[in-house]
N, CA, C and O atoms as CSV, one atom per row, in Angstrom:
chain,resi,resn,atom,element,x,y,z
A,1,MET,N,N,96.638,75.959,160.892
A,1,MET,CA,C,97.306,74.372,160.219
A,1,MET,C,C,98.492,74.610,160.608
A,1,MET,O,O,99.042,75.709,160.675
A,2,MET,N,N,99.184,72.918,161.044
A,2,MET,CA,C,100.964,73.911,161.143
A,2,MET,C,C,101.519,73.816,160.119
A,2,MET,O,O,100.899,73.171,159.274
A,3,ASP,N,N,102.638,74.276,159.777
A,3,ASP,CA,C,103.628,73.264,158.953
A,3,ASP,C,C,104.957,73.916,159.558
A,3,ASP,O,O,105.025,74.675,160.525
A,4,ALA,N,N,106.068,73.405,158.699
A,4,ALA,CA,C,107.673,73.017,159.241
A,4,ALA,C,C,107.720,74.664,159.443
A,4,ALA,O,O,107.448,74.930,160.614
A,5,ALA,N,N,107.940,75.644,158.783
A,5,ALA,CA,C,108.218,77.038,159.212
A,5,ALA,C,C,107.834,77.451,160.580
A,5,ALA,O,O,108.621,77.797,161.461
A,6,THR,N,N,106.445,77.374,160.679
A,6,THR,CA,C,105.921,77.140,161.982
A,6,THR,C,C,106.808,76.678,163.472
A,6,THR,O,O,107.324,77.294,164.404
A,7,VAL,N,N,106.613,74.997,163.011
A,7,VAL,CA,C,107.316,74.944,164.017
A,7,VAL,C,C,108.716,75.259,163.967
A,7,VAL,O,O,109.069,75.813,165.008
A,8,THR,N,N,109.467,75.136,163.290
A,8,THR,CA,C,110.623,76.035,163.016
A,8,THR,C,C,110.558,77.408,163.993
A,8,THR,O,O,111.330,77.619,164.928
A,9,ALA,N,N,109.670,78.124,163.646
A,9,ALA,CA,C,109.725,79.437,164.735
A,9,ALA,C,C,109.688,79.352,165.906
A,9,ALA,O,O,110.407,80.106,166.562
A,10,LEU,N,N,108.825,78.393,166.570
A,10,LEU,CA,C,107.971,77.889,167.937
A,10,LEU,C,C,109.630,77.635,168.486
A,10,LEU,O,O,110.144,78.231,169.432
A,11,LEU,N,N,110.191,76.753,167.757
A,11,LEU,CA,C,111.598,75.820,168.613
A,11,LEU,C,C,112.194,77.108,168.585
A,11,LEU,O,O,112.346,77.583,169.711
A,12,GLU,N,N,112.660,77.970,167.439
A,12,GLU,CA,C,113.996,78.621,167.736
A,12,GLU,C,C,113.302,79.886,168.645
A,12,GLU,O,O,114.073,80.455,169.418
A,13,ALA,N,N,112.025,80.314,168.600
A,13,ALA,CA,C,112.043,80.853,170.025
A,13,ALA,C,C,111.862,80.670,171.374
A,13,ALA,O,O,111.513,81.395,172.305
A,14,HIS,N,N,112.183,79.530,171.249
A,14,HIS,CA,C,112.063,78.599,172.908
A,14,HIS,C,C,113.295,78.077,173.462
A,14,HIS,O,O,113.670,78.005,174.632
A,15,LEU,N,N,114.049,77.597,171.973
A,15,LEU,CA,C,115.661,77.524,172.068
A,15,LEU,C,C,116.900,78.084,171.862
A,15,LEU,O,O,117.656,77.597,171.021
A,16,GLN,N,N,117.212,79.053,172.526
A,16,GLN,CA,C,117.847,80.187,171.893
A,16,GLN,C,C,118.856,79.797,171.432
A,16,GLN,O,O,119.354,78.741,171.821
A,17,ASP,N,N,119.518,80.697,170.305
A,17,ASP,CA,C,120.487,79.918,169.872
A,17,ASP,C,C,121.250,78.444,169.183
A,17,ASP,O,O,122.396,77.999,169.120
A,18,CYS,N,N,120.176,78.108,168.828
A,18,CYS,CA,C,120.151,76.662,168.455
A,18,CYS,C,C,119.677,76.703,167.141
A,18,CYS,O,O,118.978,77.677,166.861
A,19,ASP,N,N,119.861,75.994,166.394
A,19,ASP,CA,C,120.061,75.494,164.685
A,19,ASP,C,C,118.688,74.426,164.808
A,19,ASP,O,O,118.400,73.396,165.417
A,20,VAL,N,N,118.218,75.117,164.087
A,20,VAL,CA,C,116.707,74.321,164.395
A,20,VAL,C,C,115.958,73.486,162.797
A,20,VAL,O,O,115.192,74.127,162.076
A,21,ARG,N,N,116.240,72.444,162.571
A,21,ARG,CA,C,115.835,71.823,161.044
A,21,ARG,C,C,114.591,71.127,161.233
A,21,ARG,O,O,114.633,70.137,161.963
A,22,VAL,N,N,113.610,71.418,160.772
A,22,VAL,CA,C,112.080,70.733,160.371
A,22,VAL,C,C,111.925,70.070,159.318
A,22,VAL,O,O,111.886,70.675,158.247
A,23,GLU,N,N,111.831,69.005,159.349
A,23,GLU,CA,C,110.775,68.534,157.688
A,23,GLU,C,C,109.187,67.553,158.669
A,23,GLU,O,O,108.858,66.915,159.669
A,24,GLY,N,N,108.795,68.065,157.524
A,24,GLY,CA,C,107.282,67.195,157.632
A,24,GLY,C,C,105.987,68.305,157.098
A,24,GLY,O,O,106.230,69.330,156.461
A,25,GLU,N,N,104.944,67.974,157.399
A,25,GLU,CA,C,104.025,68.288,157.276
A,25,GLU,C,C,102.658,67.755,158.123
A,25,GLU,O,O,102.726,66.787,158.879
A,26,GLY,N,N,101.325,68.565,157.881
A,26,GLY,CA,C,100.145,68.241,158.849
A,26,GLY,C,C,100.413,68.029,160.019
A,26,GLY,O,O,100.397,69.124,160.582
A,27,ASN,N,N,100.649,67.254,160.709
A,27,ASN,CA,C,100.927,67.137,162.403
A,27,ASN,C,C,101.903,66.118,162.484
A,27,ASN,O,O,101.675,65.652,163.601
A,28,ARG,N,N,103.056,65.336,161.905
A,28,ARG,CA,C,104.263,64.827,161.890
A,28,ARG,C,C,105.097,65.578,161.620
A,28,ARG,O,O,104.952,66.329,160.655
A,29,TYR,N,N,106.369,65.604,162.496
A,29,TYR,CA,C,107.288,66.060,162.261
A,29,TYR,C,C,108.548,65.321,162.665
A,29,TYR,O,O,108.773,64.639,163.665
A,30,ASP,N,N,109.667,65.778,161.145
A,30,ASP,CA,C,111.196,65.154,162.194
A,30,ASP,C,C,111.735,66.209,162.628
A,30,ASP,O,O,111.302,67.186,162.016
A,31,ILE,N,N,112.632,66.519,163.558
A,31,ILE,CA,C,113.177,67.659,164.336
A,31,ILE,C,C,114.445,67.123,164.451
A,31,ILE,O,O,114.657,65.925,164.642
A,32,THR,N,N,115.524,68.206,164.310
A,32,THR,CA,C,116.551,67.940,164.398
A,32,THR,C,C,116.852,69.325,165.149
A,32,THR,O,O,116.141,70.207,164.668
A,33,ALA,N,N,117.747,69.830,166.257
A,33,ALA,CA,C,117.972,71.082,167.098
A,33,ALA,C,C,119.383,70.703,167.461
A,33,ALA,O,O,119.607,69.547,167.820
A,34,ILE,N,N,120.378,71.616,167.391
A,34,ILE,CA,C,121.693,71.689,167.347
A,34,ILE,C,C,122.080,72.986,168.203
A,34,ILE,O,O,122.072,74.125,167.736
A,35,GLY,N,N,122.388,72.688,169.393
A,35,GLY,CA,C,122.649,73.759,170.444
A,35,GLY,C,C,123.553,73.575,171.569
A,35,GLY,O,O,123.763,72.431,171.972
A,36,GLU,N,N,124.134,74.615,172.141
A,36,GLU,CA,C,124.765,74.709,173.284
A,36,GLU,C,C,123.734,74.297,174.026
A,36,GLU,O,O,124.147,73.206,174.420
A,37,VAL,N,N,122.537,74.458,174.534
A,37,VAL,CA,C,121.732,74.490,175.190
A,37,VAL,C,C,121.770,72.701,175.574
A,37,VAL,O,O,121.504,72.291,176.704
A,38,PHE,N,N,122.053,72.011,174.710
A,38,PHE,CA,C,121.520,70.503,175.508
A,38,PHE,C,C,123.214,69.932,176.088
A,38,PHE,O,O,123.340,68.848,176.657
A,39,GLU,N,N,124.069,70.605,175.897
A,39,GLU,CA,C,125.572,70.357,176.543
A,39,GLU,C,C,125.014,69.678,178.297
A,39,GLU,O,O,124.203,70.125,179.108
A,40,GLY,N,N,125.580,68.890,178.305
A,40,GLY,CA,C,125.701,68.019,179.553
A,40,GLY,C,C,124.075,67.312,180.245
A,40,GLY,O,O,123.724,66.866,181.337
A,41,LYS,N,N,123.610,67.470,179.290
A,41,LYS,CA,C,121.893,66.826,179.206
A,41,LYS,C,C,122.196,65.484,178.641
A,41,LYS,O,O,122.870,65.156,177.665
A,42,ARG,N,N,121.411,64.683,179.653
A,42,ARG,CA,C,120.926,63.767,179.320
A,42,ARG,C,C,120.448,63.058,178.231
A,42,ARG,O,O,121.597,62.723,177.945
A,43,PRO,N,N,119.637,62.404,177.165
A,43,PRO,CA,C,118.801,62.470,176.511
A,43,PRO,C,C,116.914,62.677,176.593
A,43,PRO,O,O,116.165,63.244,175.797
A,44,VAL,N,N,116.643,62.039,177.747
A,44,VAL,CA,C,115.375,62.808,178.067
A,44,VAL,C,C,115.118,63.756,178.468
A,44,VAL,O,O,113.978,64.221,178.487
A,45,GLN,N,N,116.576,64.529,179.089
A,45,GLN,CA,C,115.983,66.171,179.712
A,45,GLN,C,C,116.152,66.928,177.877
A,45,GLN,O,O,115.274,67.657,177.414
A,46,ARG,N,N,117.605,66.494,176.988
A,46,ARG,CA,C,116.968,67.266,176.006
A,46,ARG,C,C,115.393,67.339,174.903
A,46,ARG,O,O,115.028,68.282,174.200
A,47,GLN,N,N,114.683,65.902,175.115
A,47,GLN,CA,C,113.939,65.825,174.256
A,47,GLN,C,C,112.995,66.660,174.905
A,47,GLN,O,O,112.049,67.003,174.195
A,48,GLN,N,N,113.020,67.348,176.847
A,48,GLN,CA,C,112.166,67.564,177.081
A,48,GLN,C,C,112.055,69.093,176.920
A,48,GLN,O,O,111.203,69.892,177.310
A,49,LEU,N,N,113.153,69.233,176.244
A,49,LEU,CA,C,113.300,71.167,176.182
A,49,LEU,C,C,112.704,71.194,174.758
A,49,LEU,O,O,112.132,72.246,174.470
A,50,VAL,N,N,112.728,70.394,173.977
A,50,VAL,CA,C,112.005,70.372,172.599
A,50,VAL,C,C,110.564,70.366,172.601
A,50,VAL,O,O,109.771,71.172,172.114
A,51,TYR,N,N,110.335,69.040,173.401
A,51,TYR,CA,C,108.671,69.316,173.803
A,51,TYR,C,C,108.152,70.208,174.668
A,51,TYR,O,O,106.937,70.215,174.870
A,52,ALA,N,N,108.915,71.004,175.241
A,52,ALA,CA,C,108.291,71.966,176.382
A,52,ALA,C,C,107.962,72.858,175.349
A,52,ALA,O,O,106.806,73.267,175.455
A,53,ALA,N,N,108.747,73.418,174.130
A,53,ALA,CA,C,108.323,74.283,172.848
A,53,ALA,C,C,107.297,74.260,172.775
A,53,ALA,O,O,106.516,75.153,173.103
A,54,LEU,N,N,106.945,72.727,172.106
A,54,LEU,CA,C,105.808,72.489,171.454
A,54,LEU,C,C,104.462,72.037,172.193
A,54,LEU,O,O,103.565,71.462,171.576
A,55,ALA,N,N,104.372,72.377,173.739
A,55,ALA,CA,C,103.513,71.561,174.484
A,55,ALA,C,C,101.939,71.837,174.350
A,55,ALA,O,O,101.014,71.094,174.678
A,56,GLU,N,N,101.883,73.482,173.612
A,56,GLU,CA,C,100.495,73.954,173.447
A,56,GLU,C,C,100.157,73.193,172.210
A,56,GLU,O,O,99.213,72.411,172.322
A,57,GLN,N,N,100.766,73.275,171.014
A,57,GLN,CA,C,100.413,72.494,170.180
A,57,GLN,C,C,100.395,70.838,169.990
A,57,GLN,O,O,99.920,70.207,169.045
A,58,ILE,N,N,101.135,70.274,171.317
A,58,ILE,CA,C,100.859,68.539,171.076
A,58,ILE,C,C,99.476,68.668,172.009
A,58,ILE,O,O,98.573,67.948,171.583
A,59,ALA,N,N,99.224,69.243,172.890
A,59,ALA,CA,C,97.989,69.490,173.576
A,59,ALA,C,C,96.778,69.512,173.163
A,59,ALA,O,O,95.697,68.987,173.430
A,60,ASN,N,N,97.276,70.342,172.357
A,60,ASN,CA,C,95.842,71.211,171.124
A,60,ASN,C,C,95.775,69.988,169.901
A,60,ASN,O,O,94.946,70.059,168.993
A,61,GLY,N,N,96.548,69.113,169.987
A,61,GLY,CA,C,96.622,68.609,168.722
A,61,GLY,C,C,96.909,68.901,166.888
A,61,GLY,O,O,96.648,68.426,165.783
A,62,SER,N,N,97.574,69.946,167.512
A,62,SER,CA,C,98.150,70.348,166.367
A,62,SER,C,C,98.837,69.569,165.512
A,62,SER,O,O,98.663,69.199,164.351
A,63,ILE,N,N,99.828,69.367,166.514
A,63,ILE,CA,C,100.984,68.202,166.216
A,63,ILE,C,C,100.893,67.129,166.925
A,63,ILE,O,O,100.753,67.294,168.137
A,64,HIS,N,N,100.951,65.513,166.305
A,64,HIS,CA,C,100.590,64.710,166.899
A,64,HIS,C,C,101.986,63.828,167.253
A,64,HIS,O,O,102.311,63.294,168.314
A,65,ALA,N,N,102.628,63.877,166.062
A,65,ALA,CA,C,104.012,63.266,166.408
A,65,ALA,C,C,105.115,63.702,166.138
A,65,ALA,O,O,104.921,64.458,165.186
A,66,VAL,N,N,106.582,63.701,166.479
A,66,VAL,CA,C,107.727,64.085,166.653
A,66,VAL,C,C,108.342,63.213,166.655
A,66,VAL,O,O,107.982,62.118,167.088
A,67,ASN,N,N,109.583,63.506,166.102
A,67,ASN,CA,C,111.030,62.352,165.871
A,67,ASN,C,C,111.816,63.721,166.241
A,67,ASN,O,O,111.573,64.707,165.544
A,68,ILE,N,N,112.778,63.833,167.337
A,68,ILE,CA,C,113.803,64.835,168.005
A,68,ILE,C,C,115.114,64.001,167.852
A,68,ILE,O,O,115.484,62.864,168.145
A,69,ARG,N,N,115.452,64.710,167.469
A,69,ARG,CA,C,117.020,64.552,167.433
A,69,ARG,C,C,118.212,65.757,167.970
A,69,ARG,O,O,117.914,66.942,167.820
A,70,THR,N,N,118.933,65.560,168.306
A,70,THR,CA,C,119.370,66.790,169.354
A,70,THR,C,C,120.801,66.012,169.332
A,70,THR,O,O,121.204,64.850,169.394
A,71,PHE,N,N,121.350,67.365,169.204
A,71,PHE,CA,C,122.887,67.814,169.036
A,71,PHE,C,C,123.929,69.101,169.963
A,71,PHE,O,O,123.738,70.294,169.728
A,72,THR,N,N,124.464,68.874,170.480
A,72,THR,CA,C,125.497,70.173,170.760
A,72,THR,C,C,126.227,70.425,169.636
A,72,THR,O,O,126.434,69.383,169.013
A,73,PRO,N,N,126.609,71.209,169.227
A,73,PRO,CA,C,127.405,71.863,168.245
A,73,PRO,C,C,128.799,71.233,167.924
A,73,PRO,O,O,129.384,71.266,166.842
A,74,GLU,N,N,129.239,70.607,169.181
A,74,GLU,CA,C,130.319,69.787,169.326
A,74,GLU,C,C,129.971,68.309,168.500
A,74,GLU,O,O,130.619,67.909,167.532
A,75,GLN,N,N,128.841,67.626,169.090
A,75,GLN,CA,C,128.392,66.684,168.333
A,75,GLN,C,C,128.183,66.819,167.288
A,75,GLN,O,O,128.939,66.136,166.597
A,76,TRP,N,N,127.304,67.546,166.592
A,76,TRP,CA,C,126.780,67.514,164.938
A,76,TRP,C,C,128.373,68.262,164.654
A,76,TRP,O,O,128.437,68.590,163.469
A,77,GLY,N,N,129.009,68.435,165.035
A,77,GLY,CA,C,130.229,69.035,163.624
A,77,GLY,C,C,131.138,67.588,163.589
A,77,GLY,O,O,131.906,67.413,162.643
A,78,ALA,N,N,131.034,66.715,164.502
A,78,ALA,CA,C,131.718,65.165,164.520
A,78,ALA,C,C,130.881,64.543,163.890
A,78,ALA,O,O,130.942,63.356,164.208
A,79,GLY,N,N,130.156,64.729,163.183
A,79,GLY,CA,C,129.107,64.127,162.074
A,79,GLY,C,C,127.867,63.177,162.918
A,79,GLY,O,O,127.292,62.321,162.244
A,80,GLY,N,N,127.539,63.316,164.139
A,80,GLY,CA,C,126.190,63.435,165.030
A,80,GLY,C,C,126.992,62.388,165.864
A,80,GLY,O,O,126.509,61.920,166.896
């Protein structure tokens, strides 16, 4: 069974130097990720980075739905 802490750990392991915040339970999660890794990337590329960290869990059905918001530190500091 997945929980927010497990999802956070998976994302932090995959997205180095990112501040990851996860809310949700069961198989639905809201994910906010802030990091330099998103600098210069289009929104779809940013989403792909996050999905890649959770690919196995999405494929096996542990995670059914995610709502992803990504920011660079500069964007986050400016209020998103």
